[in-house]
N, CA, C and O atoms as CSV, one atom per row, in Angstrom:
chain,resi,resn,atom,element,x,y,z
A,1,LEU,N,N,-23.390,-73.981,-68.674
A,1,LEU,CA,C,-23.871,-72.762,-68.058
A,1,LEU,C,C,-24.569,-71.937,-69.120
A,1,LEU,O,O,-23.991,-71.642,-70.166
A,2,THR,N,N,-25.812,-71.564,-68.852
A,2,THR,CA,C,-26.537,-70.656,-69.732
A,2,THR,C,C,-26.844,-69.395,-68.947
A,2,THR,O,O,-26.375,-69.234,-67.820
A,3,ASP,N,N,-27.624,-68.500,-69.531
A,3,ASP,CA,C,-27.953,-67.273,-68.809
A,3,ASP,C,C,-29.010,-67.485,-67.729
A,3,ASP,O,O,-29.238,-66.585,-66.921
A,4,LYS,N,N,-29.661,-68.646,-67.692
A,4,LYS,CA,C,-30.686,-68.916,-66.680
A,4,LYS,C,C,-30.387,-70.138,-65.804
A,4,LYS,O,O,-30.835,-70.200,-64.660
A,5,PHE,N,N,-29.629,-71.113,-66.336
A,5,PHE,CA,C,-29.444,-72.378,-65.627
A,5,PHE,C,C,-28.001,-72.874,-65.709
A,5,PHE,O,O,-27.247,-72.525,-66.618
A,6,LEU,N,N,-27.646,-73.705,-64.720
A,6,LEU,CA,C,-26.423,-74.494,-64.748
A,6,LEU,C,C,-26.858,-75.942,-64.917
A,6,LEU,O,O,-27.675,-76.444,-64.145
A,7,PHE,N,N,-26.315,-76.611,-65.924
A,7,PHE,CA,C,-26.609,-78.015,-66.151
A,7,PHE,C,C,-25.412,-78.837,-65.703
A,7,PHE,O,O,-24.270,-78.535,-66.049
A,8,SER,N,N,-25.687,-79.874,-64.932
A,8,SER,CA,C,-24.631,-80.734,-64.420
A,8,SER,C,C,-24.989,-82.173,-64.739
A,8,SER,O,O,-26.097,-82.630,-64.458
A,9,GLU,N,N,-24.038,-82.878,-65.330
A,9,GLU,CA,C,-24.292,-84.283,-65.617
A,9,GLU,C,C,-23.096,-85.129,-65.217
A,9,GLU,O,O,-21.945,-84.702,-65.309
A,10,SER,N,N,-23.394,-86.316,-64.780
A,10,SER,CA,C,-22.374,-87.312,-64.506
A,10,SER,C,C,-22.907,-88.636,-65.055
A,10,SER,O,O,-23.911,-88.660,-65.768
A,11,TYR,N,N,-22.247,-89.710,-64.728
A,11,TYR,CA,C,-22.634,-90.989,-65.302
A,11,TYR,C,C,-24.056,-91.394,-64.919
A,11,TYR,O,O,-24.783,-91.933,-65.753
A,12,PHE,N,N,-24.465,-91.147,-63.677
A,12,PHE,CA,C,-25.779,-91.558,-63.205
A,12,PHE,C,C,-26.741,-90.410,-62.927
A,12,PHE,O,O,-27.905,-90.660,-62.613
A,13,HIS,N,N,-26.298,-89.165,-63.031
A,13,HIS,CA,C,-27.138,-88.044,-62.626
A,13,HIS,C,C,-27.162,-86.948,-63.684
A,13,HIS,O,O,-26.198,-86.746,-64.421
A,14,PHE,N,N,-28.279,-86.255,-63.735
A,14,PHE,CA,C,-28.412,-85.036,-64.526
A,14,PHE,C,C,-29.169,-84.045,-63.662
A,14,PHE,O,O,-30.299,-84.311,-63.255
A,15,LYS,N,N,-28.553,-82.900,-63.377
A,15,LYS,CA,C,-29.175,-81.916,-62.493
A,15,LYS,C,C,-29.236,-80.566,-63.179
A,15,LYS,O,O,-28.383,-80.224,-63.999
A,16,ILE,N,N,-30.256,-79.809,-62.828
A,16,ILE,CA,C,-30.438,-78.452,-63.339
A,16,ILE,C,C,-30.542,-77.522,-62.142
A,16,ILE,O,O,-31.377,-77.718,-61.260
A,17,TYR,N,N,-29.685,-76.509,-62.122
A,17,TYR,CA,C,-29.692,-75.524,-61.042
A,17,TYR,C,C,-30.108,-74.176,-61.620
A,17,TYR,O,O,-29.472,-73.703,-62.562
A,18,PRO,N,N,-31.156,-73.539,-61.091
A,18,PRO,CA,C,-31.524,-72.205,-61.580
A,18,PRO,C,C,-30.571,-71.147,-61.017
A,18,PRO,O,O,-30.324,-71.103,-59.812
A,19,LEU,N,N,-30.045,-70.304,-61.892
A,19,LEU,CA,C,-29.114,-69.268,-61.446
A,19,LEU,C,C,-29.799,-68.200,-60.599
A,19,LEU,O,O,-29.124,-67.425,-59.921
A,20,SER,N,N,-31.111,-68.148,-60.628
A,20,SER,CA,C,-31.814,-67.201,-59.757
A,20,SER,C,C,-31.653,-67.573,-58.285
A,20,SER,O,O,-31.868,-66.731,-57.413
A,21,GLN,N,N,-31.275,-68.826,-57.992
A,21,GLN,CA,C,-31.047,-69.274,-56.621
A,21,GLN,C,C,-29.573,-69.194,-56.211
A,21,GLN,O,O,-29.220,-69.551,-55.087
A,22,LEU,N,N,-28.723,-68.730,-57.113
A,22,LEU,CA,C,-27.292,-68.622,-56.837
A,22,LEU,C,C,-27.026,-67.417,-55.935
A,22,LEU,O,O,-27.558,-66.333,-56.171
A,23,HIS,N,N,-26.201,-67.607,-54.902
A,23,HIS,CA,C,-25.875,-66.464,-54.042
A,23,HIS,C,C,-24.373,-66.238,-53.885
A,23,HIS,O,O,-23.975,-65.204,-53.348
A,24,TRP,N,N,-23.500,-67.191,-54.343
A,24,TRP,CA,C,-22.068,-66.997,-54.195
A,24,TRP,C,C,-21.356,-67.862,-55.220
A,24,TRP,O,O,-21.709,-69.026,-55.406
A,25,ALA,N,N,-20.353,-67.299,-55.887
A,25,ALA,CA,C,-19.549,-68.043,-56.860
A,25,ALA,C,C,-18.099,-67.578,-56.772
A,25,ALA,O,O,-17.825,-66.397,-56.561
A,26,TYR,N,N,-17.172,-68.523,-56.938
A,26,TYR,CA,C,-15.754,-68.160,-56.888
A,26,TYR,C,C,-14.918,-69.171,-57.657
A,26,TYR,O,O,-15.376,-70.266,-57.981
A,27,LYS,N,N,-13.679,-68.777,-57.941
A,27,LYS,CA,C,-12.713,-69.632,-58.622
A,27,LYS,C,C,-11.941,-70.443,-57.592
A,27,LYS,O,O,-11.521,-69.919,-56.560
A,28,LYS,N,N,-11.759,-71.728,-57.882
A,28,LYS,CA,C,-10.995,-72.610,-57.016
A,28,LYS,C,C,-9.744,-73.050,-57.782
A,28,LYS,O,O,-9.835,-73.470,-58.936
A,29,VAL,N,N,-8.589,-72.954,-57.145
A,29,VAL,CA,C,-7.324,-73.354,-57.756
A,29,VAL,C,C,-6.816,-74.588,-57.019
A,29,VAL,O,O,-6.655,-74.571,-55.799
A,30,ILE,N,N,-6.566,-75.658,-57.772
A,30,ILE,CA,C,-6.057,-76.896,-57.209
A,30,ILE,C,C,-4.630,-77.075,-57.711
A,30,ILE,O,O,-4.412,-77.283,-58.904
A,31,LYS,N,N,-3.662,-76.997,-56.808
A,31,LYS,CA,C,-2.257,-77.172,-57.188
A,31,LYS,C,C,-1.913,-78.653,-57.161
A,31,LYS,O,O,-2.207,-79.352,-56.191
A,32,LYS,N,N,-1.286,-79.126,-58.238
A,32,LYS,CA,C,-0.919,-80.535,-58.343
A,32,LYS,C,C,0.596,-80.668,-58.210
A,32,LYS,O,O,1.349,-79.820,-58.688
A,33,SER,N,N,1.034,-81.756,-57.547
A,33,SER,CA,C,2.468,-82.020,-57.439
A,33,SER,C,C,2.697,-83.521,-57.361
A,33,SER,O,O,1.817,-84.282,-56.958
A,34,VAL,N,N,3.889,-83.928,-57.753
A,34,VAL,CA,C,4.320,-85.310,-57.652
A,34,VAL,C,C,5.640,-85.308,-56.889
A,34,VAL,O,O,6.606,-84.669,-57.306
A,35,ASN,N,N,5.672,-86.018,-55.780
A,35,ASN,CA,C,6.871,-86.053,-54.928
A,35,ASN,C,C,7.357,-84.646,-54.586
A,35,ASN,O,O,8.549,-84.352,-54.665
A,36,PHE,N,N,6.431,-83.798,-54.211
A,36,PHE,CA,C,6.683,-82.412,-53.817
A,36,PHE,C,C,7.209,-81.535,-54.947
A,36,PHE,O,O,7.731,-80.450,-54.689
A,37,ILE,N,N,7.081,-81.984,-56.195
A,37,ILE,CA,C,7.476,-81.188,-57.353
A,37,ILE,C,C,6.204,-80.687,-58.029
A,37,ILE,O,O,5.385,-81.496,-58.465
A,38,PRO,N,N,6.020,-79.371,-58.125
A,38,PRO,CA,C,4.800,-78.846,-58.754
A,38,PRO,C,C,4.687,-79.292,-60.212
A,38,PRO,O,O,5.641,-79.180,-60.982
A,39,THR,N,N,3.506,-79.798,-60.578
A,39,THR,CA,C,3.288,-80.262,-61.951
A,39,THR,C,C,2.207,-79.479,-62.675
A,39,THR,O,O,1.991,-79.693,-63.868
A,40,GLY,N,N,1.529,-78.585,-61.989
A,40,GLY,CA,C,0.520,-77.784,-62.669
A,40,GLY,C,C,-0.620,-77.411,-61.746
A,40,GLY,O,O,-0.584,-77.653,-60.540
A,41,LYS,N,N,-1.632,-76.813,-62.350
A,41,LYS,CA,C,-2.804,-76.380,-61.605
A,41,LYS,C,C,-4.058,-76.752,-62.379
A,41,LYS,O,O,-4.065,-76.756,-63.610
A,42,ASP,N,N,-5.111,-77.062,-61.649
A,42,ASP,CA,C,-6.448,-77.226,-62.211
A,42,ASP,C,C,-7.314,-76.112,-61.643
A,42,ASP,O,O,-7.051,-75.598,-60.556
A,43,TYR,N,N,-8.339,-75.751,-62.383
A,43,TYR,CA,C,-9.219,-74.669,-61.961
A,43,TYR,C,C,-10.649,-75.162,-61.920
A,43,TYR,O,O,-11.064,-75.996,-62.725
A,44,GLY,N,N,-11.388,-74.635,-60.973
A,44,GLY,CA,C,-12.785,-75.002,-60.839
A,44,GLY,C,C,-13.634,-73.779,-60.551
A,44,GLY,O,O,-13.158,-72.778,-60.015
A,45,LEU,N,N,-14.893,-73.881,-60.915
A,45,LEU,CA,C,-15.879,-72.848,-60.617
A,45,LEU,C,C,-16.804,-73.428,-59.561
A,45,LEU,O,O,-17.505,-74.409,-59.811
A,46,VAL,N,N,-16.807,-72.825,-58.385
A,46,VAL,CA,C,-17.633,-73.291,-57.274
A,46,VAL,C,C,-18.802,-72.332,-57.130
A,46,VAL,O,O,-18.623,-71.116,-57.077
A,47,MET,N,N,-20.009,-72.900,-57.066
A,47,MET,CA,C,-21.215,-72.090,-56.957
A,47,MET,C,C,-22.075,-72.602,-55.805
A,47,MET,O,O,-22.333,-73.801,-55.696
A,48,HIS,N,N,-22.510,-71.694,-54.960
A,48,HIS,CA,C,-23.366,-72.021,-53.829
A,48,HIS,C,C,-24.769,-71.502,-54.118
A,48,HIS,O,O,-24.976,-70.314,-54.363
A,49,PHE,N,N,-25.724,-72.424,-54.081
A,49,PHE,CA,C,-27.124,-72.098,-54.336
A,49,PHE,C,C,-27.898,-72.175,-53.034
A,49,PHE,O,O,-27.445,-72.785,-52.066
A,50,ARG,N,N,-29.072,-71.551,-53.017
A,50,ARG,CA,C,-29.982,-71.688,-51.885
A,50,ARG,C,C,-30.838,-72.907,-52.150
A,50,ARG,O,O,-31.187,-73.103,-53.315
A,51,PRO,N,N,-31.197,-73.703,-51.253
A,51,PRO,CA,C,-30.770,-73.842,-49.858
A,51,PRO,C,C,-29.655,-74.872,-49.730
A,51,PRO,O,O,-29.887,-76.054,-49.986
A,52,ASN,N,N,-28.496,-74.473,-49.355
A,52,ASN,CA,C,-27.352,-75.333,-49.028
A,52,ASN,C,C,-26.986,-76.333,-50.124
A,52,ASN,O,O,-26.748,-77.506,-49.836
A,53,ILE,N,N,-26.940,-75.883,-51.361
A,53,ILE,CA,C,-26.529,-76.726,-52.477
A,53,ILE,C,C,-25.265,-76.127,-53.075
A,53,ILE,O,O,-25.214,-74.930,-53.358
A,54,THR,N,N,-24.246,-76.960,-53.266
A,54,THR,CA,C,-22.995,-76.517,-53.852
A,54,THR,C,C,-22.729,-77.313,-55.122
A,54,THR,O,O,-22.872,-78.536,-55.140
A,55,ALA,N,N,-22.346,-76.620,-56.169
A,55,ALA,CA,C,-21.978,-77.262,-57.433
A,55,ALA,C,C,-20.581,-76.792,-57.808
A,55,ALA,O,O,-20.219,-75.635,-57.594
A,56,GLU,N,N,-19.799,-77.713,-58.372
A,56,GLU,CA,C,-18.437,-77.381,-58.779
A,56,GLU,C,C,-18.194,-77.928,-60.174
A,56,GLU,O,O,-18.555,-79.063,-60.485
A,57,ALA,N,N,-17.575,-77.102,-61.012
A,57,ALA,CA,C,-17.247,-77.510,-62.378
A,57,ALA,C,C,-15.770,-77.255,-62.620
A,57,ALA,O,O,-15.271,-76.166,-62.335
A,58,ARG,N,N,-15.076,-78.242,-63.138
A,58,ARG,CA,C,-13.660,-78.060,-63.505
A,58,ARG,C,C,-13.603,-77.540,-64.924
A,58,ARG,O,O,-14.176,-78.127,-65.843
A,59,GLU,N,N,-12.907,-76.436,-65.090
A,59,GLU,CA,C,-12.790,-75.770,-66.385
A,59,GLU,C,C,-11.379,-75.220,-66.517
A,59,GLU,O,O,-10.579,-75.287,-65.584
A,60,SER,N,N,-11.088,-74.676,-67.692
A,60,SER,CA,C,-9.831,-73.952,-67.856
A,60,SER,C,C,-9.955,-72.620,-67.121
A,60,SER,O,O,-11.059,-72.173,-66.809
A,61,GLU,N,N,-8.819,-71.996,-66.850
A,61,GLU,CA,C,-8.843,-70.727,-66.118
A,61,GLU,C,C,-9.610,-69.659,-66.894
A,61,GLU,O,O,-10.337,-68.866,-66.296
A,62,ASP,N,N,-9.458,-69.628,-68.208
A,62,ASP,CA,C,-10.170,-68.644,-69.021
A,62,ASP,C,C,-11.678,-68.840,-68.953
A,62,ASP,O,O,-12.424,-67.867,-68.839
A,63,LYS,N,N,-12.133,-70.089,-69.020
A,63,LYS,CA,C,-13.574,-70.353,-68.957
A,63,LYS,C,C,-14.147,-69.987,-67.598
A,63,LYS,O,O,-15.265,-69.480,-67.506
A,64,VAL,N,N,-13.377,-70.244,-66.540
A,64,VAL,CA,C,-13.852,-69.882,-65.199
A,64,VAL,C,C,-14.050,-68.374,-65.112
A,64,VAL,O,O,-15.063,-67.908,-64.590
A,65,HIS,N,N,-13.079,-67.605,-65.625
A,65,HIS,CA,C,-13.210,-66.146,-65.601
A,65,HIS,C,C,-14.386,-65.683,-66.450
A,65,HIS,O,O,-15.111,-64.775,-66.046
A,66,LYS,N,N,-14.590,-66.284,-67.610
A,66,LYS,CA,C,-15.724,-65.908,-68.472
A,66,LYS,C,C,-17.054,-66.199,-67.787
A,66,LYS,O,O,-17.979,-65.390,-67.848
A,67,HIS,N,N,-17.148,-67.367,-67.128
A,67,HIS,CA,C,-18.391,-67.707,-66.428
A,67,HIS,C,C,-18.651,-66.756,-65.266
A,67,HIS,O,O,-19.789,-66.341,-65.044
A,68,LEU,N,N,-17.604,-66.411,-64.527
A,68,LEU,CA,C,-17.783,-65.470,-63.419
A,68,LEU,C,C,-18.212,-64.091,-63.920
A,68,LEU,O,O,-19.050,-63.436,-63.298
A,69,MET,N,N,-17.642,-63.653,-65.036
A,69,MET,CA,C,-18.030,-62.359,-65.610
A,69,MET,C,C,-19.482,-62.397,-66.090
A,69,MET,O,O,-20.213,-61.422,-65.917
A,70,LEU,N,N,-19.903,-63.509,-66.689
A,70,LEU,CA,C,-21.290,-63.655,-67.140
A,70,LEU,C,C,-22.245,-63.613,-65.955
A,70,LEU,O,O,-23.267,-62.928,-65.998
A,71,ILE,N,N,-21.911,-64.346,-64.901
A,71,ILE,CA,C,-22.765,-64.351,-63.704
A,71,ILE,C,C,-22.835,-62.958,-63.094
A,71,ILE,O,O,-23.914,-62.511,-62.704
A,72,ALA,N,N,-21.705,-62.267,-63.004
A,72,ALA,CA,C,-21.690,-60.919,-62.421
A,72,ALA,C,C,-22.506,-59.946,-63.256
A,72,ALA,O,O,-23.161,-59.062,-62.702
A,73,ALA,N,N,-22.481,-60.089,-64.573
A,73,ALA,CA,C,-23.238,-59.180,-65.435
A,73,ALA,C,C,-24.737,-59.449,-65.362
A,73,ALA,O,O,-25.531,-58.508,-65.339
A,74,LEU,N,N,-25.137,-60.720,-65.327
A,74,LEU,CA,C,-26.563,-61.066,-65.334
A,74,LEU,C,C,-27.207,-60.998,-63.953
A,74,LEU,O,O,-28.392,-60.688,-63.833
A,75,TYR,N,N,-26.430,-61.285,-62.913
A,75,TYR,CA,C,-26.967,-61.334,-61.545
A,75,TYR,C,C,-26.083,-60.495,-60.622
A,75,TYR,O,O,-25.204,-61.041,-59.954
A,76,PRO,N,N,-26.299,-59.189,-60.573
A,76,PRO,CA,C,-25.418,-58.325,-59.772
A,76,PRO,C,C,-25.504,-58.568,-58.261
A,76,PRO,O,O,-24.608,-58.142,-57.531
A,77,ALA,N,N,-26.537,-59.229,-57.777
A,77,ALA,CA,C,-26.661,-59.485,-56.340
A,77,ALA,C,C,-25.821,-60.676,-55.888
A,77,ALA,O,O,-25.647,-60.884,-54.687
A,78,VAL,N,N,-25.297,-61.462,-56.829
A,78,VAL,CA,C,-24.498,-62.640,-56.476
A,78,VAL,C,C,-23.102,-62.171,-56.041
A,78,VAL,O,O,-22.483,-61.332,-56.697
A,79,LYS,N,N,-22.626,-62.724,-54.936
A,79,LYS,CA,C,-21.275,-62.416,-54.457
A,79,LYS,C,C,-20.275,-63.191,-55.302
A,79,LYS,O,O,-20.404,-64.404,-55.468
A,80,ILE,N,N,-19.284,-62.498,-55.832
A,80,ILE,CA,C,-18.271,-63.108,-56.673
A,80,ILE,C,C,-16.929,-63.005,-55.966
A,80,ILE,O,O,-16.551,-61.925,-55.513
A,81,GLY,N,N,-16.204,-64.115,-55.864
A,81,GLY,CA,C,-14.899,-64.117,-55.229
A,81,GLY,C,C,-14.920,-64.870,-53.921
A,81,GLY,O,O,-15.973,-65.045,-53.308
A,82,TYR,N,N,-13.749,-65.318,-53.495
A,82,TYR,CA,C,-13.629,-66.112,-52.275
A,82,TYR,C,C,-13.190,-65.256,-51.109
A,82,TYR,O,O,-12.249,-64.470,-51.223
A,83,THR,N,N,-13.872,-65.407,-49.986
A,83,THR,CA,C,-13.458,-64.817,-48.715
A,83,THR,C,C,-13.725,-65.824,-47.619
A,83,THR,O,O,-14.668,-66.611,-47.703
A,84,LYS,N,N,-12.899,-65.801,-46.596
A,84,LYS,CA,C,-13.118,-66.732,-45.481
A,84,LYS,C,C,-14.274,-66.238,-44.652
A,84,LYS,O,O,-14.636,-66.868,-43.658
């Protein structure tokens, strides 16, 4: 994540998303358990871009908060936080 773009790479793909097209971002919490015993949580940053593109990055909770704060500071029109 930079101040202008989100870079996403996987084994076969490399994508660049311009943050100027971002309209919604929020933190995703994934609770993990084994045999109904909680074993921890993973965190993700979910970003919705125009037109109908969603990107998700798994990060530590601190990094997710830092990225959300950066997005909120640079792009005040972007909705931050999850609502149904």
